[in-house]
C-alpha positions as CSV (number, residue, x, y, z in Angstrom):
1,M,-5.7,-42.3,-2.8
2,T,-6.2,-39.6,-0.3
3,F,-9.7,-38.4,0.7
4,E,-9.0,-35.0,-0.9
5,T,-7.9,-36.4,-4.2
6,W,-10.9,-38.8,-4.3
7,G,-13.4,-36.0,-3.3
8,Q,-11.9,-33.6,-5.8
9,K,-12.3,-36.1,-8.6
10,I,-15.9,-36.7,-7.8
11,L,-16.6,-32.9,-7.6
12,A,-14.7,-32.5,-10.9
13,A,-16.9,-35.1,-12.6
14,A,-20.1,-33.7,-11.1
15,A,-19.1,-30.2,-12.3
16,S,-18.2,-31.5,-15.8
17,F,-21.7,-33.1,-16.0
18,G,-23.3,-29.9,-14.8
19,L,-21.3,-27.9,-17.4
20,G,-22.9,-30.0,-20.1
21,L,-26.4,-29.3,-18.7
22,G,-25.5,-25.6,-18.5
23,L,-24.9,-25.5,-22.2
24,V,-28.4,-26.4,-22.8
25,S,-30.3,-24.0,-20.5
26,C,-31.5,-23.3,-17.0
27,G,-34.9,-21.9,-18.1
28,E,-36.0,-19.6,-20.9
29,S,-33.7,-16.8,-19.8
30,N,-30.7,-19.1,-19.5
31,T,-30.1,-17.5,-16.1
32,I,-28.0,-19.7,-13.8
33,D,-27.2,-17.3,-10.9
34,Y,-28.3,-14.0,-9.6
35,L,-25.3,-11.7,-8.9
36,F,-25.5,-8.9,-6.4
37,L,-22.9,-6.1,-6.8
38,L,-22.4,-3.4,-4.1
39,S,-22.0,0.3,-4.9
40,S,-20.8,2.9,-2.4
41,K,-20.9,6.0,-4.7
42,N,-24.3,7.5,-3.4
43,P,-24.9,8.7,0.1
44,T,-27.2,5.6,0.6
45,G,-25.3,2.6,-0.8
46,Q,-26.8,0.5,-3.5
47,I,-27.1,-3.2,-4.5
48,N,-27.0,-3.9,-8.3
49,A,-28.8,-7.1,-9.1
50,Y,-28.0,-9.2,-12.3
51,N,-29.0,-12.3,-14.2
52,V,-25.9,-14.4,-15.2
53,D,-26.3,-16.1,-18.6
54,S,-25.5,-19.8,-18.5
55,I,-23.8,-19.8,-22.0
56,T,-21.9,-16.5,-22.2
57,G,-21.6,-15.4,-18.5
58,A,-22.9,-12.0,-19.6
59,L,-24.7,-9.9,-16.7
60,T,-28.0,-8.1,-17.4
61,Q,-29.6,-6.0,-14.7
62,V,-32.9,-7.2,-13.4
63,K,-36.0,-5.2,-13.1
64,G,-36.0,-2.7,-10.2
65,S,-32.2,-2.7,-9.8
66,P,-30.4,-1.1,-8.1
67,F,-31.9,-1.7,-4.7
68,S,-31.1,0.3,-1.5
69,A,-28.3,-1.2,0.6
70,G,-30.0,0.2,3.6
71,G,-27.0,2.3,4.8
72,A,-24.0,4.2,3.7
73,D,-20.7,2.7,2.1
74,P,-21.9,-1.0,1.7
75,D,-18.6,-3.0,2.0
76,G,-19.5,-6.6,2.2
77,I,-22.4,-9.1,1.4
78,A,-23.1,-12.6,2.4
79,V,-26.0,-14.8,1.1
80,S,-27.7,-17.7,3.0
81,P,-26.9,-21.3,2.0
82,G,-30.4,-21.7,0.7
83,G,-30.2,-18.6,-1.4
84,K,-33.3,-17.0,0.3
85,Y,-31.6,-14.1,2.3
86,A,-28.7,-11.5,1.8
87,Y,-27.1,-9.5,4.5
88,V,-25.0,-6.3,3.8
89,I,-22.5,-4.5,6.0
90,N,-22.7,-0.7,5.7
91,K,-19.4,0.6,6.9
92,G,-20.5,4.2,6.9
93,S,-23.5,3.4,9.0
94,N,-22.1,0.9,11.4
95,T,-25.1,-1.5,10.5
96,V,-26.0,-4.9,9.0
97,A,-29.0,-4.7,6.7
98,A,-31.0,-8.0,6.0
99,F,-33.0,-8.7,2.8
100,S,-35.1,-11.5,1.4
101,I,-34.2,-12.5,-2.1
102,N,-37.5,-12.9,-4.0
103,G,-38.2,-14.2,-7.5
104,D,-36.3,-12.7,-10.2
105,A,-33.5,-11.5,-7.8
106,Q,-35.8,-8.8,-6.3
107,L,-34.4,-7.7,-2.9
108,A,-36.9,-6.8,0.0
109,P,-35.8,-5.6,3.5
110,L,-36.8,-8.0,6.3
111,S,-39.1,-6.8,8.9
112,T,-36.1,-6.7,11.3
113,A,-34.1,-5.2,8.5
114,T,-31.1,-3.5,10.2
115,V,-29.0,-3.9,13.4
116,T,-26.3,-1.6,14.6
117,T,-23.0,-3.3,15.3
118,P,-21.3,-3.0,18.8
119,G,-18.2,-1.4,17.4
120,S,-17.8,0.6,14.2
121,N,-16.7,0.3,10.6
122,P,-17.8,-3.3,9.9
123,I,-15.3,-4.6,7.3
124,A,-16.2,-8.3,6.8
125,I,-19.1,-10.7,6.8
126,T,-19.8,-14.4,6.3
127,I,-22.4,-17.1,7.1
128,N,-21.7,-20.6,8.5
129,P,-22.7,-23.4,6.0
130,A,-25.7,-24.5,8.3
131,G,-27.1,-20.9,7.9
132,T,-27.5,-20.6,11.6
133,F,-24.9,-17.9,12.4
134,L,-23.8,-14.7,10.8
135,F,-20.3,-13.4,11.5
136,V,-19.5,-9.7,11.2
137,V,-16.1,-8.1,11.8
138,D,-15.9,-4.6,13.1
139,T,-12.6,-2.6,12.4
140,Y,-12.8,-1.1,15.8
141,A,-14.2,-2.6,18.9
142,P,-16.3,-0.4,21.2
143,G,-14.4,2.5,22.7
144,Y,-12.1,2.8,19.6
145,S,-12.2,4.6,16.2
146,A,-10.1,6.0,13.4
147,T,-9.1,8.9,15.6
148,N,-8.5,6.5,18.6
149,P,-7.3,3.3,16.9
150,G,-7.3,0.0,18.8
151,P,-8.4,-3.6,18.5
152,G,-11.2,-4.9,16.2
153,A,-14.1,-7.2,17.1
154,V,-16.1,-10.1,15.6
155,I,-19.7,-10.4,16.4
156,V,-21.9,-13.6,16.1
157,Y,-25.5,-13.1,15.2
158,P,-27.9,-16.1,15.5
159,L,-30.1,-16.4,12.3
160,G,-33.8,-17.5,12.4
161,S,-35.3,-19.7,9.9
162,D,-37.1,-16.6,8.5
163,G,-33.6,-14.9,8.0
164,A,-34.1,-12.6,11.0
165,L,-30.9,-11.4,12.9
166,G,-31.1,-12.4,16.5
167,T,-29.3,-10.6,19.4
168,A,-25.6,-10.9,19.3
169,V,-24.2,-13.9,21.2
170,S,-22.5,-12.9,24.5
171,Q,-18.8,-13.8,24.4
172,T,-16.5,-14.4,27.3
173,I,-13.6,-11.9,27.1
174,S,-12.1,-12.8,30.5
175,S,-13.0,-14.4,33.8
176,T,-14.7,-11.3,34.8
177,Q,-16.0,-9.8,31.6
178,T,-18.5,-10.8,28.9
179,A,-19.5,-8.7,25.9
180,A,-21.6,-8.9,22.6
181,Y,-18.3,-9.3,20.7
182,Y,-15.0,-11.1,20.8
183,P,-11.8,-8.8,20.6
184,L,-9.3,-9.2,17.9
185,G,-5.9,-7.6,16.9
186,T,-5.9,-4.3,15.1
187,T,-7.0,-3.7,11.5
188,P,-8.9,-6.8,10.8
189,T,-9.6,-7.2,7.1
190,A,-11.6,-10.4,6.4
191,I,-13.1,-13.6,7.7
192,N,-13.4,-17.2,6.7
193,V,-15.5,-20.0,8.2
194,L,-14.6,-23.6,7.7
195,P,-17.0,-25.8,5.7
196,N,-17.9,-27.8,9.0
197,G,-18.7,-24.4,10.6
198,N,-16.6,-25.2,13.7
199,T,-13.7,-22.7,13.2
200,I,-13.4,-19.1,11.9
201,Y,-10.2,-17.3,10.9
202,I,-9.7,-13.5,10.8
203,P,-6.5,-11.8,9.5
204,D,-5.4,-8.7,11.5
205,I,-2.3,-7.2,13.0
206,L,-0.9,-8.6,16.2
207,T,-1.0,-6.4,19.3
208,A,1.6,-8.4,21.1
209,A,4.4,-10.8,20.1
210,A,3.0,-14.2,19.2
211,A,4.0,-17.3,17.2
212,G,7.5,-16.0,16.7
213,C,6.1,-12.7,15.2
214,N,6.5,-9.2,16.7
215,A,3.6,-6.8,17.6
216,G,2.7,-4.9,14.4
217,Q,3.2,-7.8,12.1
218,G,0.4,-9.6,10.3
219,G,-1.7,-12.0,12.5
220,L,-4.3,-14.6,11.9
221,T,-6.8,-15.1,14.8
222,A,-8.4,-18.7,14.9
223,L,-11.6,-19.2,16.9
224,T,-13.7,-22.3,17.5
225,V,-17.5,-21.9,17.4
226,S,-19.7,-23.7,19.7
227,S,-23.3,-24.8,19.0
228,S,-24.4,-21.7,20.8
229,G,-22.1,-19.4,18.9
230,A,-19.6,-18.9,21.6
231,L,-16.0,-18.3,20.5
232,T,-12.8,-19.7,22.1
233,P,-9.2,-19.2,20.7
234,V,-7.8,-22.3,18.9
235,A,-4.5,-23.7,20.5
236,S,-1.6,-21.6,19.4
237,S,-3.8,-18.8,17.9
238,P,-2.9,-16.2,16.8
239,Y,-0.6,-17.2,13.9
240,C,1.9,-15.2,11.8
241,A,0.5,-13.8,8.6
242,G,3.0,-11.8,6.7
243,V,2.9,-7.9,7.0
244,A,-0.5,-6.7,6.0
245,P,-2.9,-9.7,5.5
246,S,-5.8,-8.6,3.3
247,S,-8.1,-11.5,2.5
248,I,-8.6,-15.1,3.2
249,A,-10.2,-18.3,1.7
250,S,-10.2,-22.1,2.4
251,T,-10.8,-25.1,0.1
252,P,-14.2,-26.7,0.0
253,I,-13.3,-29.7,2.4
254,G,-11.4,-27.4,4.8
255,Q,-7.9,-28.9,4.2
256,F,-6.1,-25.8,3.3
257,L,-6.3,-22.1,4.1
258,Y,-4.9,-19.2,2.0
259,V,-4.2,-15.6,3.1
260,T,-3.1,-12.7,1.0
261,D,-0.5,-10.2,2.1
262,S,-1.0,-6.8,0.4
263,S,2.3,-5.4,1.5
264,Q,4.5,-8.2,0.3
265,N,2.4,-9.3,-2.7
266,Q,2.0,-12.9,-1.8
267,I,-0.2,-15.7,-0.7
268,I,0.6,-17.4,2.6
269,G,-0.7,-21.0,2.8
270,Y,-1.6,-23.2,5.7
271,H,-2.6,-26.8,6.3
272,I,-5.7,-27.0,8.6
273,N,-5.5,-29.6,11.4
274,T,-8.6,-31.4,12.7
275,D,-8.7,-29.1,15.8
276,G,-8.5,-26.0,13.5
277,S,-5.0,-25.2,14.3
278,L,-2.7,-24.2,11.4
279,L,0.6,-25.4,10.0
280,P,2.3,-23.0,7.5
281,F,3.2,-24.5,4.0
282,V,6.7,-25.8,3.8
283,G,6.8,-24.3,0.2
284,G,6.6,-20.7,1.6
285,P,4.7,-17.7,0.2
286,I,3.5,-17.7,-3.4
287,A,3.9,-14.5,-5.4
288,T,0.9,-12.4,-6.5
289,G,0.4,-9.2,-8.4
290,T,0.6,-5.7,-6.7
291,Y,-1.7,-5.3,-3.6
292,P,-3.7,-8.6,-3.7
293,D,-7.0,-7.5,-2.2
294,S,-9.3,-10.5,-2.5
295,I,-8.9,-14.3,-2.9
296,T,-11.4,-17.1,-3.6
297,V,-11.3,-20.8,-4.1
298,E,-13.6,-22.3,-6.8
299,P,-16.2,-25.0,-5.5
300,R,-14.2,-28.0,-6.7
301,G,-11.1,-26.9,-4.8
302,L,-9.0,-27.1,-7.9
303,Y,-8.3,-23.6,-8.5
304,L,-8.0,-20.2,-6.7
305,Y,-8.2,-16.7,-7.9
306,V,-6.7,-13.4,-6.6
307,A,-7.9,-9.9,-7.5
308,N,-4.7,-7.7,-7.6
309,R,-6.0,-4.1,-6.9
310,F,-3.0,-2.0,-8.1
311,S,-1.9,-4.4,-10.9
312,Q,-5.6,-4.3,-12.1
313,T,-5.6,-8.1,-12.8
314,V,-7.1,-11.4,-11.7
315,Q,-4.4,-14.0,-11.3
316,S,-5.3,-17.7,-11.5
317,Y,-3.7,-20.6,-9.8
318,S,-4.1,-24.4,-9.7
319,I,-4.0,-26.1,-6.3
320,A,-1.8,-29.1,-5.9
321,S,-4.0,-31.9,-4.6
322,G,-1.4,-33.4,-2.2
323,T,0.2,-30.2,-0.8
324,G,-2.4,-27.4,-1.4
325,I,0.5,-25.2,-2.8
326,P,-0.9,-22.9,-5.6
327,S,0.8,-22.6,-8.9
328,S,0.1,-19.6,-11.2
329,T,-1.6,-20.4,-14.5
330,G,-2.0,-16.9,-15.8
331,T,-3.1,-13.4,-15.3
332,N,-6.1,-11.4,-16.9
333,P,-6.7,-7.6,-17.0
334,T,-9.7,-6.2,-15.1
335,D,-11.3,-2.8,-15.1
336,T,-9.7,-0.2,-12.6
337,F,-9.0,-1.3,-9.0
338,P,-10.5,-4.8,-8.5
339,Q,-11.0,-5.3,-4.8
340,C,-13.3,-8.4,-4.7
341,V,-13.5,-11.6,-6.6
342,I,-15.9,-14.5,-6.8
343,V,-16.6,-17.7,-8.7
344,E,-20.5,-18.1,-9.5
345,P,-21.9,-21.0,-7.6
346,A,-24.3,-22.6,-9.8
347,L,-21.8,-24.3,-12.3
348,A,-18.6,-22.7,-11.4
349,R,-18.1,-21.6,-15.0
350,F,-17.6,-17.8,-14.5
351,V,-15.5,-15.5,-12.3
352,F,-16.5,-11.9,-11.5
353,T,-14.7,-9.0,-9.9
354,A,-15.9,-5.7,-8.1
355,D,-13.9,-3.0,-9.7
356,Y,-13.8,0.1,-7.3
357,E,-13.1,2.7,-9.8
358,G,-14.2,0.9,-12.9
359,V,-17.7,0.8,-14.4
360,G,-18.9,-2.2,-12.2
361,S,-17.9,-5.7,-12.6
362,T,-15.4,-7.6,-14.9
363,G,-16.4,-11.0,-16.0
364,F,-14.4,-14.1,-17.0
365,Q,-15.2,-17.7,-18.2
366,M,-13.2,-20.5,-16.6
367,N,-11.7,-23.5,-18.4
368,P,-12.9,-26.2,-16.1
369,N,-9.8,-28.3,-17.1
370,T,-7.1,-25.7,-16.4
371,G,-8.7,-22.9,-14.5
372,V,-7.4,-20.5,-17.1
373,L,-9.7,-17.4,-17.6
374,T,-11.0,-15.7,-20.8
375,G,-13.1,-12.6,-21.0
376,T,-16.9,-12.9,-21.1
377,E,-19.2,-11.2,-23.6
378,N,-19.6,-7.4,-23.2
379,S,-17.5,-7.2,-20.1
380,P,-17.1,-5.1,-18.0
381,Y,-20.7,-4.7,-16.8
382,P,-21.9,-1.3,-15.5
383,G,-23.0,-0.8,-12.0
384,T,-23.7,2.4,-10.0
385,G,-20.2,3.6,-9.0
386,L,-17.5,2.6,-6.5
387,S,-18.1,-1.0,-6.5
388,T,-16.9,-2.8,-3.3
389,C,-17.8,-6.4,-3.3
390,L,-20.2,-9.0,-4.8
391,A,-22.0,-12.3,-4.1
392,A,-24.0,-14.6,-6.1
393,V,-26.8,-17.3,-5.6
394,S,-27.8,-20.1,-7.9
395,H,-30.9,-19.8,-9.9
396,G,-32.5,-23.2,-9.6
397,N,-31.4,-26.4,-7.9
398,H,-27.7,-25.7,-7.5
399,P,-25.4,-25.1,-4.6
400,T,-25.1,-21.5,-3.3
401,T,-22.1,-19.7,-1.8
402,H,-21.1,-16.6,0.2
403,V,-18.2,-14.1,0.3
404,Q,-16.5,-11.7,2.8
405,G,-16.0,-8.4,2.5
406,T,-12.7,-6.8,1.9
407,A,-10.9,-3.7,3.0
């Protein structure tokens, strides 16, 4: 029996046990998670905060919600592994805003609440599992912009035990140059960090021929992360990644990596080697709906979900334990233009999307034995307009998770 199969069976058993407990209660309110949904409609963005009901999966806004996102056009959110802090990238303000998550899902800006990114248009964000580094992807590196397009950049911020953002880690760009960022290809869209925290992957567009692909084709930059936060390219990086890679996710034990291609409507899969290098699946790309815009793997590593923006659906897949190849198990309609999808982390029973032109978020209940989805009570759930992405933290003694932002 492989380690993955053995580990997945243990995780599945633990999750089944948790599901049974979840049917009883997680406190008087039956809340198992706090969910945070970004809204970009108002000049200053907003964060809608909800309780997730353990039995129905229904969302109810908490007192004081929505909260200020600390800037314009919030586009991505990440929460700390302990569920104490949240970080929001505001694309319209070129900032990262930091918040504490207090009792009853109340958000409060940290004393060092906001930092300006080195480049512009931050588009993706994530935290390493140890909670020591925050990774932010700028669409444009310093010196470039929408009117003067060029390479993107990734920035590494140290995180203090109090959640505060430290000064960006200095990166070596060449033998004669260092900077507060590491350069990428053009049009980066997302970011993924492996469970061991040693490697990050960023889909973008190749600026030069590499890995048998031409400049202008989809690329995937792989970077190792040192204990100090310094980034170094993985051998053979960058890799081919279709035409327009849009989102990325890996399995919980870091064996498989998945990238969606919004131009060719497909999932591209890779085996992850121990050094972080990638080997494309022999089975080839897997079909999605139209314009796959976000992808996530549930905590047991058994199923993955794709939000198809123009099809206005969430598509579910089972993951083959030996090969990692996804097989479609069904499609469910969402509200208008879903562009972000997550699985709630407490019991992994419910799936939610951020629907950009819908009322807010569409909810689904997951069958733990098949991964198939059914709609939750009273879904979709209202937000405050132009929802971009979402994240959730467990309420109680459950694991927590984080998500990337999407384009």
